[in-house]
C-alpha positions in Angstrom: 4.0 -3.6 10.0 2.8 -5.3 13.0 0.7 -8.3 13.2 -1.1 -9.6 16.5 -3.8 -11.9 17.5 -6.4 -9.8 19.6 -9.0 -12.7 19.7 -6.9 -15.0 22.1 -8.3 -15.9 25.3 -5.3 -17.2 27.3 -2.8 -15.1 29.6 -2.7 -11.7 30.9 -1.3 -10.1 27.8 -3.7 -7.9 25.7 -2.9 -9.8 22.7 -1.2 -13.1 21.3 1.5 -13.3 18.7 0.7 -15.6 15.9 2.9 -18.6 15.7 4.0 -18.0 12.1 5.2 -14.5 12.5 8.5 -14.2 11.1 10.5 -13.2 14.6 8.8 -15.4 16.9 11.7 -17.4 17.6 14.1 -14.3 17.7 16.0 -11.7 15.6 13.5 -9.0 16.3 10.1 -8.1 18.1 7.7 -11.0 17.4 5.0 -8.8 16.5 6.8 -7.6 13.3 5.1 -9.1 10.2 7.4 -6.7 7.8 9.7 -3.5 8.1 11.5 -1.0 6.1 8.5 1.3 5.6 8.4 4.9 6.2 4.9 5.9 6.4 2.2 3.2 5.2 -0.8 5.1 4.8 -3.5 2.8 4.0 -3.5 -1.0 3.3 -6.0 -3.7 2.0 -6.0 -7.2 1.1 -7.1 -8.2 -2.4 -10.1 -10.5 -1.6 -9.3 -12.7 -4.5 -5.6 -13.3 -3.8 -5.0 -12.4 -0.2 -2.3 -9.9 -1.1 -1.6 -7.0 1.1 -1.2 -3.9 -0.9 0.3 -0.7 1.0 0.6 3.0 -0.1 3.9 3.9 1.5 4.4 7.9 1.8 7.8 9.0 0.9 10.3 11.5 2.2 11.5 13.9 -0.4 11.1 12.6 -4.1 9.0 9.4 -4.5 5.8 7.7 -3.5 5.4 3.9 -3.7 3.1 1.0 -3.6 4.2 -2.3 -2.1 2.8 -5.8 -1.5 3.9 -7.2 1.7 5.2 -10.6 2.4 5.9 -12.3 5.6 9.4 -10.9 6.9 10.0 -8.5 4.1 12.5 -5.5 4.4 10.9 -2.7 2.2 14.2 -0.5 2.5 13.5 2.6 4.4 15.7 4.3 5.3 18.3 3.1 2.7 15.7 3.3 -0.3 13.0 5.8 -1.2 10.8 4.2 -3.7 13.3 2.2 -6.1 16.1 4.9 -5.6 18.9 5.1 -2.9 18.0 7.5 -0.1 20.8 7.2 2.2 23.5 7.3 0.9 21.8 8.9 -2.3 23.9 6.8 -4.5 25.4 3.5 -4.2 23.3 2.0 -1.5 23.3 -1.6 -0.4 19.9 -3.3 -1.8 20.8 -6.7 -0.6 17.9 -8.5 0.9 15.5 -5.5 0.2 12.2 -5.9 -1.4 11.5 -2.8 -4.1 8.1 -1.5 -4.6 6.0 -2.4 -7.3 5.4 0.8 -8.5 6.4 4.4 -7.5 5.8 8.0 -8.7 7.9 11.1 -8.1 6.6 14.3 -6.6 6.1 15.8 -10.2 3.0 13.6 -10.3 1.8 14.1 -6.3 3.0 14.3 -2.8 1.4 11.7 -0.8 0.2 8.4 -1.9 -3.2 7.0 -0.5 -3.5 3.2 -0.9 -6.5 1.9 -2.2 -8.0 -1.3 -3.2 -8.0 -4.2 -6.0 -11.4 -3.6 -7.8 -13.7 -6.5 -8.1 -17.0 -4.6 -8.5 -19.2 -4.8 -11.7 -20.1 -1.1 -12.8 -16.5 -0.5 -14.1 -15.5 -4.0 -15.8 -12.4 -2.5 -17.6 -10.9 -2.0 -13.8 -11.4 -5.8 -13.1 -8.3 -7.1 -10.7 -6.8 -3.6 -11.1 -5.3 -2.1 -8.0 -6.8 1.6 -7.8 -5.1 4.2 -5.7 -4.6 7.8 -5.6 -2.6 10.9 -4.3 -3.7 13.3 -1.7 -2.0 16.5 -3.2 -2.7 16.2 -6.7 -6.2 14.4 -6.4 -4.9 11.9 -9.2 -6.3 8.4 -9.4 -4.4 5.5 -11.1 -4.7 1.7 -11.5 -2.2 -0.9 -11.3 -2.5 -3.9 -13.4 0.1 -7.1 -13.6 1.0 -8.2 -17.0 2.0 -11.9 -18.0 5.4 -11.4 -17.1 4.6 -10.2 -13.6 5.5 -6.5 -14.2 3.0 -3.8 -13.0 1.7 -1.1 -15.5 0.7 2.1 -13.7 -2.2 3.8 -15.8 -3.8 7.4 -15.1 -7.7 7.1 -14.5 -8.4 10.6 -13.5 -7.5 13.8 -12.1 -10.2 14.2 -9.5 -9.7 17.6 -8.1 -10.2 16.0 -4.6 -7.7 15.8 -1.7 -8.6 12.1 -0.9 -7.6 11.0 2.3 -9.0 7.7 2.1 -10.3 4.9 -0.2 -13.2 2.6 0.7 -15.0 -0.6 -0.8 -18.7 -1.5 -0.3 -19.8 -5.2 -0.1 -20.3 -5.2 -3.9 -16.8 -4.5 -4.4 -17.5 -0.8 -5.8 -14.8 1.8 -4.8 -15.4 5.2 -2.9 -13.1 8.0 -1.9 -13.2 10.4 1.0 -12.5 14.1 0.3 -10.2 15.3 3.1 -11.3 19.1 2.3 -15.1 18.7 2.2 -15.8 15.6 4.0 -17.8 14.2 1.2 -17.8 10.4 0.2 -17.8 10.0 -3.4 -18.4 6.9 -5.6 -16.1 5.8 -8.5 -18.3 5.5 -11.5 -17.4 4.7 -15.4 
């Protein structure tokens, strides 16, 4: 995941590097904010906390949700989700940040990152991260309990090949259906 400053005004470069990026002083390309993601597909900031949620599409068996942090290594291609990938067993997980949630390919085939819900139409979703799967059309929510653990709960099987979620100014959520082009609003 790269982080650049496109609003800078000095110099001939098309962008500037934020001074607090983790590799500004060396050790990696200065544009890098976090690494070890396989195929991040949709990310969003929680408007209440500033946390950066990412749906990361897996290789063979697992899809994952991560919360990215400055300088974090999310494990690809040593890990796929919370499991060793290369090698298949006994991999070195030192220094890796594991996902907050995962699911295997019996439940879906390509995670679509979503949003933390801050709307008013569905009070039961308040503060939950809502995301889905392109292949199965399943929509889940993630909530964090008092101990910090994340719980994944099935919301619905939508029957849609969602390609993206959206959020309106009131915090209500929408999904885009890849097959039909329809934009659908999540309702109670």
